N, C-alpha and C positions, 0 to 999 in steps of 0.2 A: 454370465456370472450372476448369481442371485444376490441382490442388494437388500440387506435387512434394513429395517427402520432405524436401528441403532447406528449402522454404518452410514446411512444416508444423513442422519442428524450430525454425525461426526464430520463428514465431508462438508456439509453446509456450514458448520461452525468454523472449520479451518478456512473455508473460502471467505467468510465474513471478516474474521480476524485478520487474515492476510490482506484483504483488500483495504483494510483500515491502516495498514502500516504507514501509508503516506496519505494524508488527507488531501482531497482534490483542491487545487487552486483554480480560480476562475479567470479566464483570459479571453478577451474578445467575445464575451457572451457564451463561451463554451466551457466545458469542464476538462481540465488537463491534469491527469494524475501524475504530476511530476513537480519537483521542487522548482522554485523560482530561479535557482542557479542554472537549471537546465534550459531555461528560456533565454539566457543571455548570449549575445554575440561576444566574440573575443574582445572587441573594443569596449563593450559594456562591462564585461567582467573586470577589465582594467580600471574603469571608472568607479566601480564598486569599491575596490581596494584603495583607490586614490581618495575617495570621499571619507574613508575611515580615518585617515591619518590626521587631518586637522580636527576631526571630532575628538580623537584621543588627546590631542594637544589642548583642546578646550577642557576636557575632563580633568587634566592635570592641574588646572588652575581653579576650576569652578567648584570649590569645596564647601560653599555655602550659598544661600540665595543672593547675598550681597556680592560675593566674589563672582558668581555667575553673571549677575547684572553687569558688573564691571567689565567682564570679558566680552559680553554681547555688545555693550555700547561702544567698546573699542572697535569691534568688527563693523558695527553699523557706521561709525564715523569714517572708518577707512573706506567704506563702500559709498560714501557721499551723503549719508543721512545727517541731518542737522536737528538739534534740539529745538522744539517748538517754542517760539518766543513772541510771535506777533501774527496777527491775522493776515498780513501781507504775504506770508509764506504759503498760505493754503491756496494752491492753484494746481490744475491738472499736471500730474507727473512729479509733484513735490514729494520728497522723501524725508519724513519727519520722525523724530523721537519724542514720545510723550512719557516722561519718567514718573515714577511714583515712589518716593522715599528710598531710593537706592536699592529696592528689593523687588520691584515689579516695574513693568513698562509696556508700552504699546509702540510698535513700529508701524508706520503708515506710509502707503504710497497712494496719493490722492488720485482718484479716477476722473475720467471725463464726465461721467454722470454726477449729478448732485448727490451728496451723502444721504439725503432723505429717501432716495430711491433704493437704498440698501447697500450693505457692505459685505464683502467676502472675508470672513475672519477665521483664522486658526487660533484656538485658545489652548494654552498649555500651562503647566506649572513647573517651577525649577527647584522646589524644595524636595528633599529626600529624607527617609528615615535616618535619624541620628540620635545622639545623646547630648542633652543640654546640661550645663552646670547650674547648680542652685546658687542663690544669691550669696550665701555664706558657704563657699565651696570646699574649704580645706579643713579636714578633721584629723585628729590623732587616733590611730587604730592600734589594736593589739599587735604585738610583734615588732614594735618600734618602727611602724610604717605610717606615713601620711597618705590619706586617700582624698580623692575629689568626690564630693557629694553631687549626685546627678538626678535628673529627671529624664524620662524617655519621650522621644518625639516620633510620632508615626507608628505604623504597625510593623514592629520588628520582632524577631525571635531572639529573646534575651541570651540564650545559651550561645548563639553564633558570635556574640561580641566578646566573649571571654578569651583569654590567651591570644589576643589579637593586638598588634601594635596600633595605637590610636594617636591621632594628631589633634591639637587644639587650635581651632580657628574661630574667627569672629571679630568683634569690635568692643572697645571700651570707650564710652563717652563720659568725660569727667565734668565735674561741676564748674571747673574753670574754663570750659569750652574746648578742650582738646579732644580730638578724635583719633583713637589709637587702633591700628590694625593688629590683630594677633594671628600669627601663623607659625606654629611650633610643631615640628614633627616631620617635615618634608625636606628641609635642606640638609645637606651633608653635615653630619655632626650634631644635628638636633636630637634632643631626647624624645622618647615616645612615652605613652601612658598605657598601662595594661591592666585589665580586670583579671585578677588572679583566681584560677580555678583550684579546686581541691585535688590533692594527689590521690591516685588510686590506692595508696597504702593506708590512707586514713579517712576514707570517705564513707564508711559504712553507715553513718547516721544520715547521709544524704541520698542513699541509693533508692529509697522509696519515693523520691520525688518524681513527678510525671514529666512527660516530654515538654509541656508548656512551662513548667515551674522548676526547671533545673537551677535557674537563678531567680530569686525574687527581685522585684523592682528596686527595693532599697539595698540590694546587694550589688547593683551595677555601678560600683565605685572603683575606678582604676587607681593604681599606685601613682602617687605624685612625688614621693621622696622617701629617703631612708636614712639620711645623715642628720643626727640631732644637732641643734644649736647649742650655744653655751649654757642655756637653761635646761637642756636635756630634751626639749620638745622638737620633734621632726616637723610637725605642722607649723610651728612658729618659724622655723627655718625656711620652709616653703613660702610662707607669707612674706618673709623678709626678701626672698628672691624676687617675688612679684612686685613688691613695693619698689625695690631698687631698679629692676629691669624696665618697668613702665612708668616709674615716678608717680605712683598712685597711692591713694589712701585705701583702707579696707572697704570703706563705704562705696568706692567707685565700682567695686565688683557687683554691687546691688543693681546698678543700671547697665551692666555689661550684657552683651549677647554672645556667649561663648559656647561653642559646640565641639564635641568629640566626634571625629569621623575616622574611618580606616586610614592608616598612614601607608596606604598602598597606591600604586600607580596603575593606569590602564595597561592591558596586555592583550595580545592575540591569544586565542584559545584553540587548541587542536593542531594537528600536524598541517592541516590545510589552511590554518589561520582564518577560517571562515567566520569566527565569532569574535566580538569585542568583549572583553571582560573588564569590569570596573565597578566600584561602588557608585551609586547615585544615578544610574541610568534611568530609573523611574523617578522623575520624568525629564531628566536633562537630555535624554536622547531625542525626545520629540520637540522639546524646546529648541534644541540645536537645529533639528530639521526644519522647523517652522521659521526660525530666524534666517538660516542659510538660504532657504528657498525665496524669501522676500528680498534678501540682500542680493541674490544672484539674478533677480528679475531685470528685464530690460523694457524700456518704453513705458507707456501710460496705459493702465488697464481701463476698461469701461467702468467697472465697479471699483470703488475704493477698496484697497486690500489692507488688512490689519493682521499683524502677528501680536497677540496678547499673551504675555508671559507673566504669570501671577505667582503668588506665594501662599504658603500655609495650606496647601491642598491636603497634605497628609494628616492634618488635624481638622479637616472640615471646611477648608477655604475661608477660615475666619480672619478677623482683624482687618485693619485698613489697607493692607496690601494683598489680601486674599480676594477671591472672586465675589464674596458676599458684599464687599464694599461698593460704594457708588463711584469708584474711580472710572470705570468704563462709561458710566453716564456722563461724567465730566468730559471725557475725551470726545464723545459724540457731540456734546453741546458746544464745546469750544470750537471744534472744526466746523460744525454747521453754522455757528454764529459768524465765523470768519467768511463763510460762503454767502451769507445774507444776514445783515445785522438785524437783531431783534428776533432771533429764533424762538419759537414757542415750545412749551412742553409737549404740545400735541404733535408738532413736527418731529421732535426727538422720538416720540413714541412711534410715529410712522416709520422712521428710520430703523428702529428696533424691529418692527414687524416685518420689514422688507429685508432684514439681514439674515444671511445664511452662515452657519458656524460649523466648523469641524472641531469638536472638543476632543483634543488629542491627548491620549495617555496610554502608557504601556499596559499590557495585560499578561497574565501568565500563559506560557505555552505548555504543550503536552510534555510532562516530565518523563524522561526515559526510564527512571527508576520507579516512578509512581504513576503510571498511565491511568490507573483506576481513579485518580482524583479528577479526571476530566470526562466529559460525556462525548463518546466517540464521534457522533455525527456533527457536533457543533463546537469542537475544540480547535483552537488555533495552534498551528505547528510552526516551530521556528524554521525560517528559511522559505516559507510559503507566501510571503508578501504581506500586504496591508491587511489589517484586521478591521472588519466592521463588527462592532459590538452591539448585540441585541440582548436586552435585559427582560423585556416583557413588563407586565404589571404597570403600564402607563409611563414607563421611562423611555420608551422609544419615540422617535420623531414621527411625523406624518409619513405615510408610505410614499407619497409623491416626492418628498424631499429625498428619502433614501434612494428611490429610483433614479433621481437626477444625479446623485453621487455615483451610483453604480454605472451610469452612462459615461461619466468622466473616466472612471477606471477602465471600462471596456474599450472606449474610444482610443485611449492611449496605450492599451495593451499592458496595463499594470497588473501584476499578479495580486490577487486578493482572496480573502477567506473570511469566515465568520466565527464569532465566539459567543456562546451563551453558557454561563456557568451551570454546572450540574445542580439540579433542583435540590434545595435544602442542604447543599454541601458547599457550593461556591458562592461568591458574590463579587461585588465591585461597584464602581461608579466614580465619577470625577466631578469636575467643576461645571459641566454642561448644564446641570439643573439650575444654576444661578443665572445663566444666560437665557435658558428657555423660559424662566420666570419673567423675563423682560419681553416675552412674546417673540423671541428670535427662533428661527428654525435651527435645531441643533442635532447633530448626529455624532455619537461617540465612535472614534476610530483609534487605532493604535498599532503597535507591533508586539509580538510575543517575546517574553523574556524567560530564561531559565534562572532559577535561584532568585526569583523576584523578592525584593525587600531584604535581601541578604547583604552582607558586607562586600560581596563580589558577584554582581549580576552579569548575565551573559546575553548578548543580543546578536542577531545575525546581521552581518554587514549588508547582505542583499535586501533584507527587510528595511533596514535604515535608509539605504539608497532609494528604495522603491517609494517609501512614504515621503521622502524629500522631493522626489519628482512629482508625486501625486499632489502635494501641497502647491507646487508651482503651477500645475494645471488648474487647480481649484481657484487660486488667486486670479486666474485668467490672463496670465502673462506669457504663456508658452504658445 
């Protein structure tokens, strides 16, 4: 049969596209063109599904950085970790909690080597995109409705948050010293709060809005009430409800940290239940994996192990509980001073230089509806294991450190893949830069998500289980 150049080109195109239907995962130094699910023994598959259940239980509670910290510290104390309070605690095998203002913390397992020789650290963040209330949050709106005035936190698509039941969580700290927890929208009988969209019968004036501007930032205001008080004001009636319920003054809302989050619960996705669906998986997923792997560790590692769970990454790791702060410097200094009184700044710098870090954060996976958003040969696929993220342009670690991490993955038979965003299309980055600025060796890793930064993200249970086990090997405890 005569093959024309056009037919040859068509066959070649079909072959290339078809071969990319599943990105290769790398196992034992070789390339395996199959999902990580296909590499599991029956016993391992059972373990994957078992690991997902307590993770979903954590997600049901961890609706803010503060609530996440509370859940993690409960787990840590149940696993035998104790809050650091004196130098006498710092001895090989000690399991310590180093908290930071109820919103960030470090879990430590002290190694047999001095800390100056370096630490194995997994660094994550537990904040997720959400909506914050403004200091004066309740307003009267047209239609005899009271609304909550808000500001946006993190990179979210505004239109995804309309017509969605929202819960109000956070804390109010009053001038008379009371600390009040707020959690409205999850318990049976609780009200929820909803950003009202326009009806298709009357939205002609809005139809020219673009994809990114379906809702403007100042329109992200959910319904807070609809029954007027005796003076005819719905907003005043809502404020009266808050004053009575929490015994607060209006001014107490100025100091409050109140967040609107989806009033939904985690669920399995798909007939096979292979995906976990929930708001907040970026990056509570890897915070959970980092914490669980250090809690489940046995014995004393050679190098001190740390799980660093930070805050405010979605807005640049800012503030005194974000990675930009000097909290991690204080942790190193306190522990090293306990190992040898009079630790110097130079010794702390030596410890930083000898420290190896996995900066763990979720990344977007190849989208089944929009595969063109990813670059074929360097895109992460849901269900294909741990992601090594390479950005280029000076953001990657030294090649020798990356090689050492790949050696751990290959030695233990963990499925892994790579991700580099499409040039001039995609992007990313996380808190690793703040640690590499301290002269630490840092590699960004993660797992891919579908619907990343949406009110309902999806992760593969096999990816989550894989990176949990990988963290354990990195800590040096398996």
